[in-house]
N, C-alpha and C positions, 0 to 999 in steps of 0.2 A: 503494499499500499504504499504511495506517494505521500510525502509529508506537504501540507497544504503552507504555502510561503506567509509570512507574517501579514497582518492586516495592514501595517505601518508600510510595507515594501510593494502592496497591492494598487492598482490604479482606484481612485476613490471612485465608490458608486454613485452615480446622479440620482438627487432627491425625487422621489416619486411620491409627489403628494398633489401634483396638478395646481398647485397655486403657483404664482409668480414671486420672484424674490423683489425688493424695495430698496432704496440705498437711504441708510440712516448714516448720520455724522456723529461722532463721537470725538470725545476731547484726544484720543488716539489714533484719529481716521477714519475714513470713511469704512462701513460696512455692508455688506448684501444680509439681508434679512427678510427670511422666508418662514410663514406659520406652519406649524405642524399639527393638524386636527387629532384628537385623540384616537378616533378610529384608524390612524395610519401609525400613531407612534405603537410600535411592537417591541421595541428593546428598550434596555435599561441604559440609561448614559449618566457621567458625572455632570452637574452643572457647574460650570467654572466661576459662577457668581456667588455660589454659597457651598458648594462642595458636596451638596447633597443629591441623592439620585433623582433622576429624571424618569419616573417610572413607567412601564408600558401603561397605554390608557388615558396617559396625561396630555392635555395638549399644552403645547410648548412653540418655542419657535428655534431655530435654527441660524447661525449668523458666522458669515466670515470675512475676512478683509476683500477689498475690493480689489487690492493688487496682493501678489503673493511677497510672504517675508523673504528674508536673506536666509537661504539655503532650502527654500522649497520652489517646486518646478508649477504649482498651481496655488491658487488663492484656496481652491476648494477642499485642497488638502488638508486646511486649516480650519476646515467649519467646526464648529461645536454646538450643543445642543443647550439650550437656557431654559430655566423656567421664565416664563413671560414678565412675572414681576422682578425677577432680579434682572433681566437686561433692560427694564424700565428703569431700574434705580441707578444702573449704571451710568457714570456719566462720559 
């Protein structure tokens, strides 16, 4: 049986929520933000705002920088799942 490559080495999967990303400005730059409806949230993620889990079935949002950071080949590689309230509190 072949070993699966690390998820960090694989190509980022496209977001499959059917919505559109919007541009939001924060103190650290411009971010693309897309909502994730509860019925599309099927995995557990760690919110970078509070460090708590974003559990399946929880509506939340996904954010990634408008431009890739140093060392990244694509800004989508840097996407993170946030609790909506944590993102709204972020400056």
